[in-house]
C-alpha positions in Angstrom: 27.3 -62.6 72.2 31.0 -63.7 71.9 32.2 -61.2 74.5 29.5 -62.4 76.9 30.3 -66.1 76.2 34.0 -65.5 76.6 33.6 -63.7 79.9 31.2 -66.4 81.2 33.8 -69.1 80.3 36.5 -67.1 82.1 34.3 -66.7 85.1 33.6 -70.4 85.4 37.2 -71.6 84.6 38.7 -69.2 87.2 36.2 -70.3 89.9 35.3 -66.8 90.9 33.0 -66.0 93.7 29.8 -64.1 92.9 31.3 -60.8 94.1 34.5 -61.3 92.0 32.3 -62.2 89.0 30.3 -59.0 89.4 33.5 -56.9 89.4 34.9 -58.9 86.5 31.7 -58.6 84.3 31.3 -54.9 85.1 35.0 -54.0 84.4 35.1 -56.0 81.2 31.8 -54.4 79.9 33.1 -50.9 80.6 36.4 -51.7 78.9 34.7 -53.2 75.9 32.5 -50.1 75.5 35.5 -47.8 75.9 37.4 -49.7 73.2 34.5 -49.4 70.8 33.8 -45.7 71.4 36.1 -44.5 68.7 37.8 -41.9 70.8 41.2 -41.8 72.5 40.6 -39.3 75.3 44.0 -38.3 77.0 42.5 -38.4 80.5 40.9 -41.9 80.0 43.0 -44.4 82.1 41.6 -47.4 80.2 43.3 -46.1 77.0 46.7 -46.3 78.7 46.5 -49.5 80.8 46.8 -52.0 77.9 47.9 -52.0 74.3 44.4 -52.9 73.4 42.5 -49.6 73.3 40.2 -47.6 71.1 43.0 -46.8 68.6 44.0 -50.5 68.4 40.5 -51.9 68.0 39.2 -49.1 65.8 41.2 -50.5 62.9 39.1 -53.7 63.1 36.0 -51.6 62.3 37.5 -50.1 59.1 36.9 -51.8 55.8 40.7 -52.1 55.3 41.3 -53.7 58.7 38.3 -55.8 59.4 40.2 -59.1 59.5 42.6 -57.8 62.2 42.7 -56.7 65.8 40.1 -59.0 67.2 41.4 -59.2 70.8 38.9 -57.9 73.4 38.8 -56.5 75.9 42.2 -56.4 77.6 45.1 -58.1 75.9 46.4 -58.5 72.3 48.4 -61.7 72.7 45.7 -63.7 70.7 46.2 -61.4 67.8 50.0 -62.0 68.0 49.7 -65.7 68.3 47.1 -66.1 65.5 48.8 -63.5 63.3 45.7 -61.2 63.1 47.5 -58.1 64.5 47.5 -55.2 62.1 51.0 -54.9 60.6 50.2 -52.5 57.8 52.2 -49.6 59.3 51.0 -46.0 59.5 47.2 -45.7 59.4 46.9 -41.9 59.1 46.9 -42.0 55.3 44.2 -44.7 55.3 42.0 -42.7 57.7 42.5 -39.6 55.5 41.2 -41.5 52.4 38.2 -42.7 54.4 37.5 -39.1 55.5 37.7 -37.9 51.9 35.3 -40.6 50.8 32.9 -39.7 53.5 33.0 -36.1 52.5 32.1 -37.0 48.9 29.1 -38.9 50.1 28.0 -35.9 52.2 28.4 -33.6 49.2 26.4 -36.0 47.0 23.6 -36.3 49.6 23.3 -32.5 49.6 22.4 -32.6 45.8 19.5 -35.1 46.1 16.0 -33.9 45.0 13.1 -34.9 47.1 9.4 -35.5 46.3 6.6 -33.5 48.0 6.0 -34.6 51.5 3.2 -34.1 54.0 5.2 -31.2 55.5 5.3 -29.5 52.1 1.5 -29.9 51.9 1.3 -28.2 55.3 3.3 -25.3 54.0 1.0 -24.9 51.0 -2.1 -25.1 53.2 -0.7 -22.6 55.7 0.2 -20.2 52.8 -3.4 -20.5 51.5 -4.8 -19.8 54.9 -2.6 -16.6 55.2 -3.9 -15.5 51.8 -7.5 -16.0 53.0 -6.7 -14.1 56.2 -5.4 -11.2 54.2 -8.7 -11.1 52.3 -10.5 -11.2 55.6 -8.5 -8.2 56.8 -9.7 -6.2 53.8 -13.3 -7.3 54.4 -13.3 -6.9 58.2 -10.8 -4.4 59.5 -12.0 -4.8 63.1 -11.3 -8.6 63.6 -9.0 -9.3 60.6 -5.6 -8.3 62.0 -5.8 -10.9 64.9 -6.6 -13.7 62.4 -3.8 -12.6 60.1 -1.2 -12.8 63.0 -2.5 -16.2 64.1 -2.4 -17.7 60.5 1.1 -16.2 59.9 2.3 -18.0 63.1 0.9 -21.3 61.8 2.6 -20.8 58.5 5.9 -20.1 60.2 5.5 -23.3 62.4 4.7 -25.3 59.2 7.9 -24.0 57.5 10.0 -25.0 60.6 8.6 -28.5 60.5 9.2 -28.8 56.8 12.9 -27.7 57.2 13.4 -30.2 60.0 11.9 -33.0 57.8 14.2 -32.1 54.9 17.2 -32.1 57.1 16.3 -35.5 58.4 16.0 -36.8 54.8 19.2 -35.5 53.5 21.2 -36.4 56.6 23.7 -33.8 55.6 23.6 -32.0 59.0 23.8 -35.3 60.9 26.7 -36.6 58.8 28.6 -33.3 59.1 28.0 -33.3 62.8 29.3 -36.8 63.0 32.3 -35.9 60.9 33.1 -32.9 63.2 32.9 -35.2 66.3 35.0 -38.0 64.8 37.7 -35.8 63.2 39.3 -34.6 66.5 39.3 -38.2 67.9 41.8 -40.9 67.1 41.3 -40.9 63.3 44.3 -39.7 61.4 46.6 -40.0 64.3 50.2 -41.1 63.6 51.4 -44.7 63.7 52.9 -44.0 67.1 49.6 -44.8 68.7 49.9 -48.4 67.7 53.6 -48.5 68.3 54.3 -49.3 64.6 56.4 -47.4 62.1 55.6 -46.9 58.5 58.4 -49.1 57.3 56.5 -52.4 58.1 
Protein backbone atom coordinates (compact mmCIF):
# COMPACT_ATOMS: atom_id res chain seq x y z
CA UNK A 1 0.00 0.00 0.00
CA UNK A 2 2.73 2.47 0.96
CA UNK A 3 4.81 1.72 -2.15
CA UNK A 4 1.77 2.16 -4.39
CA UNK A 5 0.73 5.38 -2.64
CA UNK A 6 4.26 6.80 -2.83
CA UNK A 7 4.56 5.96 -6.49
CA UNK A 8 1.12 7.48 -7.19
CA UNK A 9 2.08 10.73 -5.44
CA UNK A 10 5.36 10.88 -7.40
CA UNK A 11 3.43 10.28 -10.64
CA UNK A 12 1.05 13.17 -9.92
CA UNK A 13 3.68 15.62 -8.61
CA UNK A 14 5.97 15.04 -11.59
CA UNK A 15 3.12 15.58 -14.05
CA UNK A 16 3.96 12.45 -16.04
CA UNK A 17 2.11 11.47 -19.17
CA UNK A 18 0.24 8.16 -19.25
CA UNK A 19 3.07 6.47 -21.15
CA UNK A 20 5.70 7.81 -18.70
CA UNK A 21 3.54 6.66 -15.80
CA UNK A 22 3.29 3.15 -17.25
CA UNK A 23 7.08 2.92 -17.49
CA UNK A 24 7.53 4.44 -14.02
CA UNK A 25 5.06 2.06 -12.32
CA UNK A 26 6.43 -0.98 -14.15
CA UNK A 27 10.07 -0.20 -13.36
CA UNK A 28 9.41 0.65 -9.72
CA UNK A 29 7.41 -2.56 -9.22
CA UNK A 30 10.16 -4.69 -10.77
CA UNK A 31 12.78 -2.93 -8.61
CA UNK A 32 10.73 -3.40 -5.44
CA UNK A 33 10.27 -7.11 -6.12
CA UNK A 34 13.99 -7.46 -6.91
CA UNK A 35 14.93 -5.74 -3.64
CA UNK A 36 12.68 -8.10 -1.67
CA UNK A 37 13.78 -11.34 -3.34
CA UNK A 38 16.55 -11.97 -0.79
CA UNK A 39 19.12 -12.80 -3.48
CA UNK A 40 22.05 -10.79 -4.85
CA UNK A 41 22.61 -12.36 -8.25
CA UNK A 42 25.90 -11.17 -9.81
CA UNK A 43 24.31 -10.78 -13.27
CA UNK A 44 21.35 -8.73 -12.01
CA UNK A 45 21.87 -5.09 -13.13
CA UNK A 46 19.29 -3.78 -10.65
CA UNK A 47 21.54 -4.91 -7.79
CA UNK A 48 24.35 -2.67 -9.07
CA UNK A 49 22.52 0.47 -10.22
CA UNK A 50 21.80 1.89 -6.77
CA UNK A 51 23.03 1.40 -3.22
CA UNK A 52 19.50 0.28 -2.35
CA UNK A 53 19.49 -3.39 -3.35
CA UNK A 54 18.56 -6.80 -1.93
CA UNK A 55 21.53 -6.82 0.46
CA UNK A 56 20.65 -3.36 1.75
CA UNK A 57 16.93 -3.92 2.24
CA UNK A 58 17.22 -7.52 3.47
CA UNK A 59 18.53 -6.14 6.78
CA UNK A 60 15.15 -4.45 7.28
CA UNK A 61 13.48 -7.88 7.22
CA UNK A 62 15.69 -9.29 9.99
CA UNK A 63 14.58 -9.13 13.63
CA UNK A 64 17.75 -7.21 14.49
CA UNK A 65 17.36 -4.65 11.69
CA UNK A 66 13.63 -4.14 11.34
CA UNK A 67 13.79 -0.44 12.34
CA UNK A 68 16.33 0.38 9.62
CA UNK A 69 16.75 0.52 5.83
CA UNK A 70 13.22 1.56 4.85
CA UNK A 71 14.06 3.38 1.61
CA UNK A 72 12.34 1.83 -1.40
CA UNK A 73 12.79 1.30 -4.23
CA UNK A 74 15.69 3.36 -5.64
CA UNK A 75 17.53 5.66 -3.26
CA UNK A 76 18.75 5.59 0.35
CA UNK A 77 18.87 9.34 1.07
CA UNK A 78 15.73 9.21 3.28
CA UNK A 79 17.45 6.67 5.53
CA UNK A 80 20.47 8.95 5.79
CA UNK A 81 18.37 12.06 6.48
CA UNK A 82 16.13 10.38 9.06
CA UNK A 83 19.02 8.36 10.58
CA UNK A 84 17.37 4.99 9.87
CA UNK A 85 20.29 3.57 7.86
CA UNK A 86 21.86 0.43 9.36
CA UNK A 87 25.11 1.46 11.03
CA UNK A 88 25.77 -1.75 12.95
CA UNK A 89 28.81 -2.77 10.92
CA UNK A 90 29.49 -6.28 9.63
CA UNK A 91 26.29 -8.32 9.28
CA UNK A 92 27.82 -11.75 8.54
CA UNK A 93 27.97 -12.76 12.24
CA UNK A 94 24.32 -11.77 12.72
CA UNK A 95 23.24 -13.82 9.70
CA UNK A 96 25.26 -16.77 11.00
CA UNK A 97 23.43 -16.62 14.35
CA UNK A 98 20.10 -16.52 12.51
CA UNK A 99 21.12 -19.52 10.42
CA UNK A 100 22.07 -21.51 13.56
CA UNK A 101 18.75 -20.63 15.22
CA UNK A 102 16.86 -21.74 12.10
CA UNK A 103 18.78 -25.05 12.06
CA UNK A 104 17.82 -25.67 15.71
CA UNK A 105 14.14 -25.15 14.82
CA UNK A 106 14.48 -27.61 11.93
CA UNK A 107 16.08 -30.19 14.22
CA UNK A 108 13.33 -29.75 16.83
CA UNK A 109 10.63 -30.10 14.16
CA UNK A 110 12.13 -33.45 13.14
CA UNK A 111 11.56 -34.85 16.65
CA UNK A 112 7.83 -34.03 16.83
CA UNK A 113 5.39 -36.94 17.26
CA UNK A 114 2.16 -36.90 15.27
CA UNK A 115 -1.26 -38.40 15.91
CA UNK A 116 -2.88 -40.90 13.58
CA UNK A 117 -4.16 -39.29 10.40
CA UNK A 118 -6.52 -40.35 7.65
CA UNK A 119 -3.49 -41.40 5.61
CA UNK A 120 -2.36 -43.72 8.42
CA UNK A 121 -5.85 -45.25 8.39
CA UNK A 122 -5.50 -45.79 4.64
CA UNK A 123 -2.22 -47.64 5.21
CA UNK A 124 -3.86 -49.91 7.81
CA UNK A 125 -6.83 -50.54 5.50
CA UNK A 126 -4.54 -51.35 2.57
CA UNK A 127 -2.49 -53.71 4.75
CA UNK A 128 -5.69 -55.51 5.83
CA UNK A 129 -6.73 -55.80 2.19
CA UNK A 130 -3.39 -57.36 1.27
CA UNK A 131 -3.76 -59.90 4.09
CA UNK A 132 -7.25 -60.77 2.81
CA UNK A 133 -5.86 -61.11 -0.72
CA UNK A 134 -3.19 -63.53 0.46
CA UNK A 135 -5.89 -65.62 2.04
CA UNK A 136 -7.79 -65.51 -1.24
CA UNK A 137 -4.67 -66.72 -3.08
CA UNK A 138 -4.55 -69.76 -0.85
CA UNK A 139 -8.24 -70.46 -1.41
CA UNK A 140 -8.34 -69.66 -5.17
CA UNK A 141 -5.01 -70.29 -6.90
CA UNK A 142 -6.45 -69.43 -10.35
CA UNK A 143 -7.68 -65.82 -9.69
CA UNK A 144 -5.86 -64.97 -6.48
CA UNK A 145 -2.45 -63.78 -7.78
CA UNK A 146 -4.00 -60.94 -9.85
CA UNK A 147 -5.92 -59.69 -6.83
CA UNK A 148 -2.78 -59.88 -4.68
CA UNK A 149 -0.82 -57.72 -7.16
CA UNK A 150 -3.64 -55.17 -7.35
CA UNK A 151 -3.97 -54.87 -3.58
CA UNK A 152 -0.19 -54.62 -3.10
CA UNK A 153 -0.14 -51.68 -5.53
CA UNK A 154 -2.91 -49.97 -3.52
CA UNK A 155 -0.93 -50.48 -0.32
CA UNK A 156 2.16 -49.00 -1.92
CA UNK A 157 0.19 -45.95 -3.12
CA UNK A 158 -1.32 -45.47 0.36
CA UNK A 159 2.17 -45.57 1.91
CA UNK A 160 3.38 -42.91 -0.55
CA UNK A 161 0.45 -40.65 0.36
CA UNK A 162 1.15 -41.15 4.07
CA UNK A 163 4.83 -40.25 3.60
CA UNK A 164 3.89 -37.09 1.71
CA UNK A 165 1.42 -36.14 4.43
CA UNK A 166 4.01 -36.58 7.20
CA UNK A 167 6.58 -34.53 5.29
CA UNK A 168 4.07 -31.71 4.98
CA UNK A 169 3.35 -31.80 8.71
CA UNK A 170 6.95 -31.75 9.86
CA UNK A 171 7.98 -29.17 7.31
CA UNK A 172 11.55 -30.40 7.72
CA UNK A 173 12.11 -31.06 4.02
CA UNK A 174 10.60 -27.72 3.10
CA UNK A 175 12.69 -25.81 5.64
CA UNK A 176 15.87 -27.64 4.67
CA UNK A 177 15.15 -26.84 1.04
CA UNK A 178 14.57 -23.20 1.95
CA UNK A 179 17.80 -23.13 3.97
CA UNK A 180 19.71 -24.62 1.03
CA UNK A 181 18.28 -22.00 -1.32
CA UNK A 182 18.95 -19.06 1.03
CA UNK A 183 22.46 -20.06 2.16
CA UNK A 184 24.16 -19.35 -1.18
CA UNK A 185 22.39 -16.00 -1.53
CA UNK A 186 23.35 -12.75 0.16
CA UNK A 187 23.14 -14.09 3.73
CA UNK A 188 26.42 -14.19 5.55
CA UNK A 189 28.18 -11.98 3.04
CA UNK A 190 30.81 -9.58 4.26
CA UNK A 191 30.17 -6.01 5.27
CA UNK A 192 31.64 -4.90 1.95
CA UNK A 193 28.22 -5.42 0.33
CA UNK A 194 26.86 -2.53 2.35
CA UNK A 195 30.00 -0.46 2.12
CA UNK A 196 30.47 -0.57 5.90
CA UNK A 197 33.32 -1.82 7.96
CA UNK A 198 33.11 -3.70 11.23
CA UNK A 199 34.58 -0.78 13.18
CA UNK A 200 31.36 1.26 13.17
